[in-house]
Backbone as CSV, one residue per row, in Angstrom:
resi,resn,N_x,N_y,N_z,CA_x,CA_y,CA_z,C_x,C_y,C_z
1,UNK,14.824,-38.955,-10.333,13.803,-39.930,-10.055,12.815,-39.342,-8.973
2,UNK,11.601,-39.663,-9.194,10.581,-39.142,-8.358,10.265,-40.207,-7.442
3,UNK,9.845,-39.959,-6.215,9.404,-40.917,-5.264,7.856,-41.200,-5.392
4,UNK,7.424,-42.361,-5.646,6.020,-42.545,-5.859,5.446,-43.668,-4.904
5,UNK,4.387,-43.291,-4.250,3.715,-44.375,-3.340,2.735,-45.100,-4.178
6,UNK,2.827,-46.448,-3.989,1.908,-47.363,-4.762,1.197,-48.221,-3.741
7,UNK,0.836,-49.436,-4.176,0.212,-50.242,-3.276,1.254,-51.109,-2.589
8,UNK,2.424,-50.860,-2.897,3.592,-51.769,-2.309,3.804,-51.386,-0.773
9,UNK,4.976,-51.897,-0.519,5.366,-52.013,0.912,5.165,-50.670,1.645
10,UNK,5.537,-49.515,1.084,5.519,-48.259,1.755,4.251,-47.546,1.581
11,UNK,3.347,-48.092,0.830,1.991,-47.549,0.641,1.318,-47.151,1.978
12,UNK,1.347,-47.990,3.045,0.636,-47.592,4.329,1.274,-46.516,4.961
13,UNK,2.560,-46.066,4.593,3.295,-45.024,5.240,2.733,-43.551,4.610
14,UNK,2.158,-43.564,3.578,1.818,-42.393,2.898,1.189,-41.315,3.745
15,UNK,0.197,-41.715,4.514,-0.595,-40.792,5.396,0.406,-40.072,6.417
16,UNK,1.572,-40.697,6.692,2.405,-39.915,7.641,3.405,-38.978,7.082
17,UNK,3.484,-38.862,5.772,4.392,-37.957,5.137,4.137,-36.615,5.485
18,UNK,5.034,-35.861,5.914,4.816,-34.364,6.431,5.436,-34.341,7.666
19,UNK,5.130,-33.032,8.335,5.676,-32.811,9.650,4.431,-32.975,10.701
20,UNK,4.863,-33.564,11.799,3.894,-33.694,12.841,4.465,-33.047,14.070
21,UNK,3.596,-32.182,14.767,4.271,-31.542,16.019,3.109,-31.597,17.119
22,UNK,3.681,-31.989,18.277,2.956,-32.100,19.598,3.635,-31.185,20.598
23,UNK,2.709,-30.395,21.139,3.203,-29.471,22.290,2.376,-29.931,23.656
24,UNK,3.085,-30.018,24.647,2.388,-30.350,25.796,3.305,-30.120,27.065
25,UNK,2.871,-30.728,28.143,3.657,-30.673,29.327,4.108,-31.843,29.903
26,UNK,5.112,-32.024,30.643,5.664,-33.058,31.291,6.160,-32.615,32.600
27,UNK,5.666,-33.073,33.657,6.049,-32.673,34.967,5.950,-31.116,35.188
28,UNK,4.831,-30.551,34.718,4.508,-29.042,34.690,5.537,-28.268,33.804
29,UNK,6.295,-28.840,32.996,7.265,-28.122,32.126,6.882,-28.332,30.715
30,UNK,6.965,-27.254,29.856,6.685,-27.360,28.302,7.594,-28.316,27.648
31,UNK,7.045,-29.075,26.801,7.823,-29.937,25.880,7.244,-29.894,24.572
32,UNK,8.125,-30.146,23.522,7.446,-30.304,22.164,8.228,-31.416,21.390
33,UNK,7.466,-32.224,20.612,8.019,-33.344,19.827,7.666,-32.997,18.422
34,UNK,8.589,-32.984,17.578,8.537,-32.636,16.162,8.920,-33.976,15.389
35,UNK,8.079,-34.468,14.394,8.450,-35.608,13.701,8.313,-35.268,12.215
36,UNK,9.279,-35.548,11.333,9.299,-35.173,10.012,9.498,-36.409,9.191
37,UNK,8.567,-36.989,8.529,8.561,-38.117,7.551,8.652,-37.631,6.177
38,UNK,9.755,-38.152,5.560,9.906,-37.667,4.164,10.571,-38.878,3.208
39,UNK,10.330,-38.852,2.037,10.768,-39.933,1.081,12.356,-39.720,1.170
40,UNK,13.058,-40.928,1.069,14.490,-40.804,1.007,14.951,-41.994,0.159
41,UNK,15.467,-41.546,-0.938,16.093,-42.409,-1.975,15.035,-43.338,-2.575
42,UNK,15.341,-44.420,-3.093,14.438,-45.346,-3.572,13.925,-46.447,-2.604
43,UNK,12.731,-46.280,-2.228,12.215,-47.374,-1.361,12.416,-47.081,0.245
44,UNK,12.626,-45.937,0.483,12.921,-45.542,1.919,12.107,-44.315,2.352
45,UNK,11.796,-44.366,3.754,11.229,-43.077,4.137,12.037,-42.704,5.431
46,UNK,12.369,-41.514,5.481,13.337,-41.016,6.604,12.403,-40.259,7.611
47,UNK,12.557,-40.636,8.943,12.010,-40.008,10.127,13.056,-39.162,10.836
48,UNK,12.826,-37.905,11.079,13.706,-37.172,11.904,12.843,-36.787,12.995
49,UNK,12.987,-37.090,14.241,12.316,-36.853,15.285,13.101,-35.992,16.356
50,UNK,12.497,-34.785,16.735,13.240,-33.887,17.606,12.376,-33.658,18.877
51,UNK,12.862,-34.077,20.041,12.221,-33.641,21.325,12.810,-32.462,22.051
52,UNK,12.062,-31.447,22.190,12.576,-30.279,22.849,12.165,-30.250,24.205
53,UNK,13.135,-30.707,25.111,12.807,-30.887,26.532,13.194,-29.663,27.326
54,UNK,12.804,-29.487,28.580,13.405,-28.381,29.369,14.832,-28.168,29.604
55,UNK,15.405,-29.351,29.691,16.900,-29.231,29.854,17.836,-29.608,28.724
56,UNK,17.120,-30.085,27.556,18.062,-30.532,26.364,17.018,-30.859,25.211
57,UNK,17.720,-30.811,24.072,17.091,-31.342,22.911,17.566,-32.635,22.580
58,UNK,16.808,-33.636,22.040,17.190,-34.900,21.702,16.527,-35.220,20.275
59,UNK,17.573,-35.651,19.467,17.250,-35.890,17.970,17.533,-37.457,17.734
60,UNK,16.516,-38.054,16.950,16.597,-39.369,16.530,16.316,-39.496,14.964
61,UNK,17.042,-40.156,14.245,16.684,-40.463,12.972,16.453,-41.937,12.627
62,UNK,15.526,-42.202,11.857,15.104,-43.589,11.581,14.771,-43.834,10.075
63,UNK,15.029,-44.853,9.547,14.717,-45.144,8.121,13.795,-46.329,7.973
64,UNK,12.723,-46.138,7.347,11.630,-47.237,7.159,11.747,-47.751,5.677
65,UNK,11.864,-48.962,5.718,11.885,-49.614,4.360,11.885,-51.204,4.506
66,UNK,12.263,-51.815,3.345,12.421,-53.309,3.281,13.402,-53.873,4.127
67,UNK,13.084,-54.776,5.029,14.214,-55.466,5.828,14.664,-56.734,5.101
68,UNK,15.644,-57.402,5.428,16.263,-58.529,4.782,15.244,-59.712,4.526
69,UNK,14.046,-59.683,5.258,13.078,-60.670,5.046,11.996,-60.289,4.250
70,UNK,12.170,-58.906,3.651,11.202,-58.369,2.766,10.006,-57.618,3.452
71,UNK,10.004,-57.740,4.763,8.924,-56.955,5.566,9.317,-55.608,5.834
72,UNK,8.287,-54.679,6.060,8.512,-53.448,6.343,9.183,-53.235,7.830
73,UNK,10.206,-52.535,7.911,10.852,-52.397,9.246,11.549,-51.094,9.244
74,UNK,12.424,-50.902,10.309,13.093,-49.624,10.368,14.495,-49.856,11.036
75,UNK,15.337,-48.830,10.962,16.540,-48.785,11.472,16.707,-47.488,12.183
76,UNK,17.074,-47.391,13.454,17.026,-46.099,14.117,18.436,-45.689,14.602
77,UNK,18.726,-44.489,14.629,19.861,-43.955,14.966,19.669,-42.696,15.963
78,UNK,20.565,-42.591,16.928,20.464,-41.490,17.794,21.777,-41.314,18.588
79,UNK,22.054,-40.057,19.107,23.328,-39.906,19.703,23.389,-40.632,21.096
């Protein structure tokens, strides 16, 4: 099955699909934030966000889709 965006609930998320990278500094130290938005199953988008910080890496995963009330929402998971 192919994931297709229409005018439905996930349509507004279409411009985000792909990898987004930000490089900058925080307190004078280099940091990088990478976000990957990708279709996941039927009716979901998965976000994998990775923060590369001076002393550690931090990864978060979130899923965007229909919540119990039918509105667009997300569930987020991180260590």
